[in-house]
N, CA, C and O atoms as a MOPAC input file, in Angstrom:
PM7 MOZYME 1SCF
protein

 N      0.60600 1    -1.03800 1    -0.44400 1
 C     -0.17900 1    -0.27800 1    -0.19300 1
 C      0.99900 1     1.37700 1    -0.19600 1
 O      2.19800 1     1.37300 1     0.08400 1
 N      0.24500 1     2.48500 1    -0.55900 1
 C      0.94500 1     3.73700 1    -0.76000 1
 C      1.08700 1     4.05600 1     0.35700 1
 O      0.74100 1     3.34300 1     1.29900 1
 N      1.80000 1     5.56000 1     0.51300 1
 C      2.06300 1     5.95400 1     1.82100 1
 C      0.64300 1     6.76300 1     2.34600 1
 O     -0.26800 1     6.84100 1     1.52200 1
 N      0.44100 1     7.36300 1     3.69500 1
 C     -0.20700 1     8.58000 1     3.53200 1
 C      0.44100 1     9.52500 1     4.20600 1
 O      1.39700 1     9.34800 1     4.96100 1
 N     -0.26600 1    10.89200 1     3.83700 1
 C      0.35300 1    12.23800 1     4.53100 1
 C      0.78700 1    12.05200 1     5.86100 1
 O      1.91800 1    12.31100 1     6.27300 1
 N      0.01000 1    11.67400 1     6.40400 1
 C     -0.02100 1    11.88800 1     7.70500 1
 C     -0.90500 1    10.49400 1     8.50700 1
 O     -2.04000 1    10.43500 1     8.97900 1
 N      0.48000 1     9.20800 1     8.37000 1
 C      0.55500 1     7.93000 1     9.10500 1
 C     -0.39400 1     7.45200 1    10.13600 1
 O     -1.06800 1     6.42200 1    10.11300 1
 N     -0.32600 1     8.49900 1    11.17100 1
 C     -0.77300 1     8.56300 1    12.38100 1
 C     -2.08200 1     8.64300 1    12.31900 1
 O     -2.65800 1     7.76500 1    12.96200 1
 N     -2.84700 1     9.50600 1    11.68500 1
 C     -4.05700 1     9.48700 1    11.52500 1
 C     -4.49500 1     8.20200 1    10.69300 1
 O     -5.35400 1     7.41500 1    11.09000 1
 N     -3.80700 1     8.08300 1     9.50000 1
 C     -4.42400 1     7.02100 1     8.68300 1
 C     -4.31300 1     5.51900 1     9.81400 1
 O     -5.24900 1     4.72300 1     9.86900 1
 N     -3.47800 1     5.40100 1    10.35500 1
 C     -3.59500 1     4.07600 1    11.52300 1
 C     -5.04500 1     4.00900 1    12.39200 1
 O     -5.85500 1     3.09200 1    12.52700 1
 N     -5.00700 1     5.54300 1    12.98000 1
 C     -6.43300 1     5.53400 1    13.68800 1
 C     -7.71100 1     5.40500 1    12.77100 1
 O     -8.70300 1     4.90200 1    13.29900 1
 N     -7.79600 1     5.81200 1    11.43300 1
 C     -9.07500 1     5.74700 1    10.26100 1
 C     -9.02600 1     4.48000 1    10.33200 1
 O    -10.12500 1     3.98500 1    10.58200 1
 N     -7.79500 1     3.41400 1    10.15500 1
 C     -8.03200 1     2.24100 1     9.56100 1
 C     -7.98600 1     0.87800 1    10.55300 1
 O     -7.61600 1    -0.28400 1    10.37900 1
 N     -8.72900 1     1.85700 1    12.02400 1
 C     -9.03300 1     0.25600 1    13.04500 1
 C    -10.07400 1     1.22200 1    13.39500 1
 O    -10.36600 1     1.21700 1    14.59100 1
 N    -10.70800 1     2.05200 1    12.65200 1
 C    -12.38800 1     2.49900 1    13.04300 1
 C    -13.22700 1     1.09600 1    12.52600 1
 O    -12.95100 1     0.68100 1    11.40100 1
 N    -14.05300 1     0.50300 1    13.18500 1
 C    -14.56700 1    -0.07300 1    12.87300 1
 C    -16.09400 1    -0.04400 1    12.16000 1
 O    -16.92200 1    -0.95400 1    12.11200 1
 N    -16.15700 1     1.06300 1    11.72500 1
 C    -17.54300 1     1.24400 1    10.70900 1
 C    -16.80000 1     2.14200 1     9.34700 1
 O    -17.38800 1     2.96600 1     8.64700 1
 N    -15.31600 1     1.70100 1     9.21400 1
 C    -14.73700 1     1.87800 1     8.07500 1
 C    -15.09800 1     0.86400 1     6.88000 1
 O    -14.65800 1    -0.28500 1     6.86100 1
 N    -15.89600 1     1.36400 1     5.93400 1
 C    -16.56100 1     0.90000 1     4.48100 1
 C    -15.33400 1     0.59500 1     3.81400 1
 O    -14.14000 1     0.62800 1     4.10900 1
 N    -16.16200 1     0.22300 1     2.61200 1
 C    -14.99700 1    -0.29100 1     1.61500 1
 C    -14.25700 1    -1.65100 1     1.40200 1
 O    -14.83400 1    -2.69100 1     1.71700 1
 N    -12.91300 1    -1.67800 1     0.84100 1
 C    -12.48000 1    -2.86900 1     0.77600 1
 C    -11.35500 1    -3.27100 1     1.46700 1
 O    -10.79800 1    -4.36900 1     1.47000 1
 N    -11.06700 1    -2.16800 1     2.09700 1
 C     -9.54800 1    -2.17000 1     3.03500 1
 C     -8.44200 1    -2.08000 1     1.79300 1
 O     -7.53000 1    -2.88800 1     1.62100 1
 N     -8.70800 1    -0.99600 1     1.02300 1
 C     -7.69300 1    -0.77600 1    -0.30400 1
 C     -7.08300 1    -2.54200 1    -1.21100 1
 O     -5.93100 1    -2.80500 1    -1.55600 1
 N     -8.10500 1    -3.27300 1    -1.33500 1
 C     -7.94400 1    -4.64000 1    -1.65800 1
 C     -8.94900 1    -4.07400 1    -3.08000 1
 O     -9.13800 1    -4.96400 1    -3.90900 1
 N     -9.41700 1    -3.06300 1    -3.32100 1
 C    -10.45600 1    -3.46600 1    -4.90300 1
 C     -9.18800 1    -2.62000 1    -5.77900 1
 O     -8.47900 1    -1.67100 1    -5.44300 1
 N     -9.26300 1    -3.45600 1    -7.09300 1
 C     -8.89100 1    -2.67600 1    -8.20800 1
 C     -9.05100 1    -1.34400 1    -8.51000 1
 O    -10.18600 1    -0.87500 1    -8.59800 1
 N     -7.90300 1    -0.55600 1    -8.71000 1
 C     -8.13700 1     1.13500 1    -8.84700 1
 C     -9.22700 1     1.21300 1    -9.92000 1
 O     -9.44000 1     0.48900 1   -10.89300 1
 N     -9.90700 1     2.39300 1    -9.42100 1
 C    -11.00300 1     2.83300 1   -10.25100 1
 C    -12.35900 1     2.03000 1   -10.16800 1
 O    -13.38100 1     2.42300 1   -10.73100 1
 N    -12.27100 1     0.67700 1    -9.29500 1
 C    -13.57900 1     0.17200 1    -9.40800 1
 C    -14.50800 1     0.94700 1    -8.56600 1
 O    -15.70800 1     1.01100 1    -8.83100 1
 N    -13.95400 1     1.55200 1    -7.52900 1
 C    -14.97100 1     2.49400 1    -6.78400 1
 C    -14.74200 1     3.69200 1    -7.03100 1
 O    -13.82100 1     4.09700 1    -7.74100 1
 N    -15.64700 1     4.43600 1    -6.40700 1
 C    -15.08900 1     6.49600 1    -6.56800 1
 C    -15.59100 1     6.79900 1    -5.44600 1
 O    -16.72300 1     6.39900 1    -5.17700 1
 N    -14.83000 1     7.61000 1    -4.49800 1
 C    -15.52000 1     8.50300 1    -3.66500 1
 C    -16.37800 1     9.96200 1    -3.81400 1
 O    -16.01200 1    10.99300 1    -4.37800 1
 N    -17.33100 1     9.75000 1    -3.28200 1
 C    -18.34500 1    10.76200 1    -3.51700 1
 C    -18.24700 1    12.32500 1    -2.45800 1
 O    -18.41400 1    12.00400 1    -1.28200 1
 N    -18.09600 1    13.36800 1    -2.57000 1
 C    -18.00400 1    14.51100 1    -1.68400 1
 C    -19.49500 1    15.03200 1    -1.55500 1
 O    -20.11200 1    15.32000 1    -2.58100 1
 N    -19.91600 1    15.12200 1    -0.65700 1
 C    -21.24200 1    15.98600 1    -0.69200 1
 C    -20.74300 1    17.23400 1    -0.07700 1
 O    -20.23700 1    17.41900 1     1.02900 1
 N    -21.04400 1    18.17800 1    -1.20400 1
 C    -20.65000 1    19.37800 1    -1.17500 1
 C    -21.10400 1    20.20700 1     0.42700 1
 O    -20.33900 1    20.67900 1     1.26800 1
 N    -22.40800 1    20.16200 1     0.43100 1
 C    -23.30500 1    20.67700 1     1.51800 1
 C    -22.76000 1    20.42700 1     3.15800 1
 O    -22.96500 1    21.05100 1     4.19900 1
 N    -22.02700 1    19.28800 1     2.85400 1
 C    -21.53900 1    19.19600 1     4.44400 1
 C    -19.76900 1    19.30800 1     4.47500 1
 O    -19.22000 1    19.80100 1     5.46100 1
 N    -19.08900 1    18.87800 1     3.47900 1
 C    -17.64500 1    19.27100 1     3.25500 1
 C    -17.33400 1    21.00100 1     3.52400 1
 O    -17.76100 1    22.05700 1     3.05800 1
 N    -16.27800 1    20.55900 1     4.61400 1
 C    -15.73800 1    22.37800 1     5.02800 1
 C    -14.25500 1    22.33100 1     4.68700 1
 O    -13.42000 1    23.02900 1     5.26300 1
 N    -13.91100 1    21.25100 1     3.47800 1
 C    -12.23500 1    21.53200 1     3.02700 1
 C    -11.29200 1    21.46900 1     3.94800 1
 O    -10.37400 1    22.24300 1     3.68100 1
 N    -11.07700 1    20.64400 1     5.28900 1
 C    -10.42300 1    20.74600 1     5.87200 1
 C     -9.16100 1    19.47100 1     5.93500 1
 O     -8.43500 1    19.30600 1     6.91500 1
 N     -9.10200 1    18.68800 1     4.73400 1
 C     -7.98500 1    18.30800 1     4.18100 1
 C     -7.83800 1    17.02500 1     4.90600 1
 O     -6.92500 1    16.38400 1     4.38500 1
 N     -8.50700 1    16.24200 1     6.14500 1
 C     -8.70600 1    14.81400 1     6.74000 1
 C     -8.82100 1    13.95100 1     5.44000 1
 O     -8.47800 1    12.79600 1     5.69500 1
 N     -9.07700 1    14.06700 1     4.52700 1
 C     -8.90000 1    13.05500 1     3.39900 1
 C     -8.02000 1    12.98500 1     2.78100 1
 O     -7.56300 1    11.93500 1     2.33200 1
 N     -7.47700 1    14.34200 1     2.57500 1
 C     -5.66400 1    14.39900 1     1.52200 1
 C     -4.77700 1    14.11200 1     2.58300 1
 O     -3.60900 1    14.01400 1     2.20500 1
 N     -4.95900 1    13.95000 1     3.76300 1
 C     -3.93800 1    13.48900 1     5.12300 1
 C     -4.01400 1    11.69200 1     4.90300 1
 O     -3.01700 1    10.97100 1     4.95200 1
 N     -5.07600 1    11.32600 1     4.71900 1
 C     -5.17600 1     9.84200 1     4.45000 1
 C     -5.20600 1     9.23300 1     3.76000 1
 O     -4.94900 1     8.06600 1     4.05500 1
 N     -5.48600 1     9.51100 1     2.57300 1
 C     -5.33200 1     8.52900 1     1.38200 1
 C     -4.10900 1     8.41700 1     0.92300 1
 O     -3.34200 1     9.29600 1     0.53200 1
 N     -3.96600 1     7.20700 1     1.00100 1
 C     -2.35000 1     6.27600 1     0.58500 1
 C     -2.62800 1     6.34900 1    -1.09300 1
 O     -1.86900 1     5.66400 1    -1.77900 1
 N     -3.51200 1     7.01900 1    -1.68100 1
 C     -3.42000 1     6.93400 1    -3.64100 1
 C     -3.57800 1     8.19400 1    -4.02900 1
 O     -3.79600 1     8.48600 1    -5.20500 1
 N     -3.47600 1     9.12200 1    -3.01000 1
 C     -3.27300 1    10.65300 1    -3.41500 1
 C     -4.36000 1    10.78700 1    -4.27500 1
 O     -4.01400 1    11.20700 1    -5.38000 1
 N     -6.02300 1    10.49600 1    -4.10800 1
 C     -6.64000 1    10.74300 1    -4.68700 1
 C     -7.66000 1    11.99100 1    -4.59100 1
 O     -8.51900 1    12.18600 1    -5.45200 1
 N     -7.47300 1    12.86500 1    -3.39900 1
 C     -8.23900 1    13.80200 1    -2.94100 1
 C     -7.06700 1    15.41100 1    -3.08600 1
 O     -5.84500 1    15.32100 1    -2.97300 1
 N     -7.53900 1    16.26700 1    -3.25300 1
 C     -6.87400 1    17.64400 1    -2.91800 1
 C     -8.37400 1    18.78500 1    -2.50600 1
 O     -9.51500 1    18.75600 1    -2.96600 1
 N     -7.86300 1    19.53700 1    -1.66100 1
 C     -8.65500 1    20.60300 1    -1.24000 1
 C     -8.71600 1    22.05500 1    -2.25100 1
 O     -7.61000 1    22.58500 1    -2.35700 1
 N     -9.75900 1    22.70500 1    -2.94100 1
 C     -9.64000 1    23.65500 1    -3.62100 1
 C    -11.20200 1    24.25600 1    -3.57500 1
 O    -12.15600 1    23.77600 1    -2.96200 1
 N    -11.16800 1    25.46500 1    -4.42000 1
 C    -12.12500 1    26.23200 1    -4.30500 1
 C    -13.58300 1    25.21400 1    -4.92100 1
 O    -13.24000 1    24.31700 1    -5.69100 1
 N    -14.86100 1    25.29300 1    -4.67700 1
 C    -15.86500 1    24.91000 1    -5.13100 1
 C    -16.30700 1    25.48400 1    -6.48400 1
 O    -16.56100 1    26.68400 1    -6.58600 1
 N    -16.38800 1    24.75800 1    -7.38000 1
 C    -17.35000 1    25.26800 1    -8.80600 1
 C    -17.89000 1    25.94200 1    -8.61700 1
 O    -18.46300 1    25.73300 1    -7.54700 1
 N    -18.25400 1    27.18400 1    -9.22900 1
 C    -19.31900 1    27.91200 1    -8.95000 1
 C    -20.73300 1    27.13400 1    -9.04900 1
 O    -21.62100 1    27.23100 1    -8.20200 1
 N    -20.80000 1    26.33000 1   -10.24300 1
 C    -22.21200 1    25.79400 1   -10.90000 1
 C    -22.43800 1    24.91500 1    -9.36400 1
 O    -23.50800 1    24.95700 1    -8.75600 1
 N    -21.48200 1    24.29500 1    -8.98300 1
 C    -21.90300 1    23.42900 1    -7.50900 1
 C    -22.37200 1    24.23700 1    -6.50300 1
 O    -23.33500 1    23.98900 1    -5.77600 1
 N    -21.34000 1    25.66700 1    -6.46500 1
 C    -21.96800 1    26.34800 1    -5.20500 1
 C    -23.43700 1    27.01700 1    -5.22900 1
 O    -24.17900 1    27.28100 1    -4.28300 1
 N    -23.59900 1    27.18600 1    -6.46300 1
 C    -24.86300 1    28.05500 1    -6.96900 1
 C    -26.04500 1    27.07800 1    -6.51600 1
 O    -27.01200 1    27.47900 1    -5.86700 1
 N    -25.83900 1    25.54600 1    -6.98800 1
 C    -26.71000 1    24.23600 1    -6.49600 1
 C    -26.87500 1    23.79500 1    -5.35300 1
 O    -27.30300 1    22.64700 1    -5.22700 1
 N    -26.59900 1    24.53800 1    -4.28800 1
 C    -26.13900 1    24.31200 1    -3.22500 1
 C    -27.69600 1    25.19800 1    -2.33100 1
 O    -28.05100 1    26.33600 1    -2.64000 1
 N    -28.37200 1    24.37300 1    -1.27900 1
 C    -29.38400 1    25.27800 1    -0.92900 1
 C    -28.73400 1    26.54700 1     0.06100 1
 O    -27.51800 1    26.68900 1     0.19600 1
 N    -29.64100 1    27.34100 1     0.65200 1
 C    -29.17200 1    28.64600 1     1.22400 1
 C    -28.32100 1    28.11300 1     2.62000 1
 O    -27.51200 1    28.99600 1     2.90400 1
 N    -28.25300 1    27.23100 1     3.36200 1
 C    -27.79000 1    27.54400 1     4.42300 1
 C    -26.39800 1    26.61100 1     3.91700 1
 O    -25.32700 1    26.66800 1     4.52100 1
 N    -26.57200 1    25.97100 1     3.01000 1
 C    -25.27700 1    25.13500 1     2.78000 1
 C    -23.96600 1    26.16200 1     2.30900 1
 O    -22.81300 1    26.13300 1     2.74200 1
 N    -24.62600 1    27.18200 1     1.15000 1
 C    -23.85500 1    28.25900 1     0.57700 1
 C    -23.23700 1    28.78500 1     1.64900 1
 O    -22.00700 1    28.81900 1     1.61700 1
 N    -23.91200 1    29.28300 1     2.77400 1
 C    -23.29900 1    30.05800 1     4.06600 1
 C    -22.40000 1    29.07800 1     4.61700 1
 O    -21.26800 1    29.55800 1     4.58100 1
 N    -22.39400 1    28.17300 1     5.00400 1
 C    -21.62900 1    27.44300 1     5.44700 1
 C    -20.19300 1    27.42200 1     4.56100 1
 O    -19.18100 1    27.80700 1     5.14700 1
 N    -20.09600 1    27.00400 1     3.24000 1
 C    -19.41200 1    26.65800 1     2.36000 1
 C    -18.43300 1    28.13300 1     2.28200 1
 O    -17.21700 1    28.08900 1     2.10000 1
 N    -19.16500 1    29.34200 1     2.44300 1
 C    -18.67700 1    30.95200 1     2.44900 1
 C    -17.88800 1    30.89300 1     3.33900 1
 O    -16.75400 1    31.31000 1     3.09800 1
 N    -18.26500 1    30.23000 1     5.01100 1
 C    -17.52500 1    30.69200 1     5.91800 1
 C    -16.35300 1    30.15000 1     6.08000 1
 O    -15.45900 1    30.49100 1     6.85400 1
 N    -16.39900 1    28.72900 1     4.83000 1
 C    -15.23300 1    27.87300 1     5.17500 1
 C    -14.26300 1    28.34300 1     4.03600 1
 O    -13.45200 1    27.49500 1     3.66600 1
 N    -14.23100 1    29.44900 1     3.48700 1
 C    -13.34100 1    29.83900 1     2.42700 1
 C    -13.36100 1    29.60600 1     1.03500 1
 O    -12.43600 1    29.69800 1     0.22900 1
 N    -15.20000 1    29.11500 1     0.76500 1
 C    -15.43800 1    28.77100 1    -0.35900 1
 C    -14.30300 1    27.26600 1    -0.76900 1
 O    -13.71500 1    27.11400 1    -1.84000 1
 N    -14.26700 1    26.51500 1     0.17900 1
 C    -13.13200 1    25.17200 1     0.11700 1
 C    -14.22500 1    24.16100 1     0.22600 1
 O    -15.28000 1    24.10100 1     0.85800 1
 N    -13.50500 1    23.27700 1    -0.73700 1
 C    -14.29700 1    21.94700 1    -0.61900 1
 C    -12.88000 1    20.48900 1    -1.02400 1
 O    -11.69000 1    20.70200 1    -1.25400 1
 N    -13.47900 1    19.33600 1    -0.99000 1
 C    -12.77100 1    18.70000 1    -0.88500 1
 C    -12.84600 1    18.05100 1    -2.67900 1
 O    -13.90200 1    17.53600 1    -3.04800 1
 N    -11.86600 1    18.13200 1    -3.48500 1
 C    -11.73800 1    17.43300 1    -4.64400 1
 C    -11.11500 1    16.01100 1    -4.96400 1
 O    -10.24100 1    15.52400 1    -4.24700 1
 N    -11.51600 1    15.51100 1    -5.84900 1
 C    -11.17700 1    13.91900 1    -6.10200 1
 C    -10.96800 1    13.73800 1    -7.63200 1
 O    -11.61500 1    12.98100 1    -8.35600 1
 N     -9.69700 1    14.77100 1    -8.09100 1
 C     -9.22100 1    14.93700 1    -9.38100 1
 C     -8.60300 1    13.52300 1    -9.80900 1
 O     -8.36000 1    13.34900 1   -11.00300 1
 N     -8.35600 1    12.57300 1    -8.94400 1
 C     -7.61000 1    11.56900 1    -9.68000 1
 C     -8.26900 1    10.18600 1    -8.75400 1
 O     -7.53300 1     9.35600 1    -8.22100 1
 N     -9.75600 1    10.13900 1    -8.69300 1
 C    -10.74300 1     9.28400 1    -8.19800 1
 C    -10.28100 1     7.76500 1    -8.96600 1
 O    -10.07900 1     6.84700 1    -8.17100 1
 N    -10.15000 1     7.52800 1   -10.06600 1
 C     -9.61300 1     6.64200 1   -10.95000 1
 C     -8.46700 1     5.78900 1    -9.99400 1
 O     -8.25900 1     4.65600 1   -10.42900 1
 N     -7.69500 1     6.15200 1    -8.76600 1
 C     -6.76500 1     5.69400 1    -8.13600 1
 C     -7.56600 1     4.91700 1    -7.00500 1
 O     -7.04800 1     3.90100 1    -6.54000 1
 N     -8.85700 1     5.36300 1    -6.51700 1
 C     -9.36000 1     5.28400 1    -5.52600 1
 C     -9.16200 1     3.05100 1    -5.44200 1
 O     -9.31700 1     2.24500 1    -6.36000 1
 N     -8.79100 1     2.80300 1    -3.97600 1
 C     -8.85000 1     1.37200 1    -4.11700 1
 C    -10.07400 1     1.28300 1    -3.15400 1
 O    -10.62900 1     0.21600 1    -3.41700 1
 N    -10.42400 1     1.62200 1    -2.63000 1
 C    -11.69700 1     1.55300 1    -1.61000 1
 C    -11.26400 1     1.16300 1     0.05900 1
 O    -11.59200 1     0.29200 1     0.86600 1
 N    -10.45700 1     2.19200 1     0.04900 1
 C    -10.13700 1     1.84500 1     2.07700 1
 C    -10.58700 1     1.96800 1     2.42400 1
 O    -10.87900 1     0.99800 1     3.12400 1
 N    -11.34700 1     3.03300 1     2.62100 1
 C    -12.39200 1     3.48700 1     3.27700 1
 C    -11.92500 1     4.58700 1     4.50000 1
 O    -12.58500 1     4.94900 1     5.47400 1
 N    -10.78800 1     4.91500 1     4.16400 1
 C     -9.96100 1     5.84200 1     5.23400 1
 C    -10.49400 1     7.04100 1     5.13000 1
 O    -10.87600 1     7.53400 1     6.19200 1
 N    -10.67200 1     7.82100 1     3.91600 1
 C    -11.34200 1     9.11700 1     4.29300 1
 C    -12.48000 1     9.34100 1     4.74700 1
 O    -12.77100 1    10.33000 1     5.42000 1
 N    -13.36800 1     8.29100 1     4.36800 1
 C    -14.79400 1     7.98300 1     4.90900 1
 C    -14.85300 1     8.49400 1     6.56500 1
 O    -15.44200 1     9.48200 1     7.00300 1
 N    -13.99800 1     7.42900 1     7.36400 1
 C    -14.16800 1     7.59100 1     8.81000 1
 C    -13.31700 1     8.60300 1     8.93900 1
 O    -13.43700 1     9.05800 1    10.07700 1
 N    -12.32600 1     9.31100 1     8.17800 1
 C    -11.32400 1    10.39300 1     8.93900 1
 C    -12.07700 1    11.70000 1     8.65600 1
 O    -11.63900 1    12.73700 1     9.15400 1
 N    -13.50700 1    11.72600 1     7.66300 1
 C    -14.24300 1    13.11600 1     7.43700 1
 C    -14.54200 1    13.67200 1     8.70700 1
 O    -14.92900 1    12.74000 1     9.41200 1
 N    -14.55300 1    14.84000 1     9.40300 1
 C    -15.14400 1    15.13800 1    10.41100 1
 C    -16.66400 1    15.35200 1    10.37100 1
 O    -17.47800 1    15.09300 1    11.25800 1
 N    -16.90300 1    15.94400 1     9.00200 1
 C    -18.13800 1    16.24800 1     8.64900 1
 C    -18.79900 1    15.03900 1     8.08000 1
 O    -19.76000 1    15.40400 1     7.40300 1
 N    -18.70700 1    14.16100 1     8.08600 1
 C    -19.28600 1    12.68300 1     7.36400 1
 C    -19.80900 1    12.87700 1     5.95000 1
 O    -20.89600 1    12.44400 1     5.56900 1
 N    -18.69800 1    13.76100 1     4.98500 1
 C    -19.09900 1    14.38500 1     3.70400 1
 C    -18.94900 1    13.33700 1     2.56800 1
 O    -19.18100 1    13.56800 1     1.38100 1
 N    -18.44900 1    11.93200 1     3.18500 1
 C    -17.53700 1    11.34700 1     1.89900 1
 C    -17.89900 1     9.65600 1     1.83300 1
 O    -17.50300 1     8.75800 1     2.57600 1
 N    -18.42300 1     9.62200 1     1.14600 1
 C    -18.92100 1     7.97300 1     0.77300 1
 C    -18.32300 1     7.23100 1    -0.54000 1
 O    -17.87200 1     7.95300 1    -1.42800 1
 N    -18.29400 1     5.57900 1    -0.73400 1
 C    -17.71700 1     5.14000 1    -1.28900 1
 C    -18.97500 1     4.95700 1    -2.41500 1
 O    -20.15100 1     5.24000 1    -2.18500 1
 N    -18.53000 1     4.50700 1    -3.47500 1
 C    -19.92700 1     4.02600 1    -4.21100 1
 C    -19.12400 1     3.17300 1    -5.44000 1
 O    -18.17000 1     3.68700 1    -6.02400 1
 N    -19.59500 1     1.87400 1    -5.75300 1
 C    -18.99300 1     1.28600 1    -6.90600 1
 C    -19.15800 1     1.82800 1    -8.35100 1
 O    -20.21200 1     2.37500 1    -8.67500 1
 N    -18.34600 1     1.71300 1    -9.03800 1
 C    -18.72800 1     2.58900 1   -10.42100 1
 C    -19.22400 1     1.33100 1   -11.56900 1
 O    -19.57600 1     1.63900 1   -12.70700 1

């Protein structure tokens, strides 16, 4: 398995009994992480634990921002318009580390 940016946080996430997915045994691209933009606060926990460099934190797209409900837009604005992005989702191996480490519970794994 590849190395996480924050190995200690990744070890804690790996021990979580609620960890979904296939424990990094799925083929790359068989699963994809989906981020709930209304919940994500762009705190980077997913970036820190992902051993496959799937995530990065960046500015939410204007079209996605406009599609959010009013209070979700306020929340996103309060957090600097940041959100978790998945530019390398095809590298996901369904570890589930991102899901259990996300403080907002904004990430789910979905089979492709």
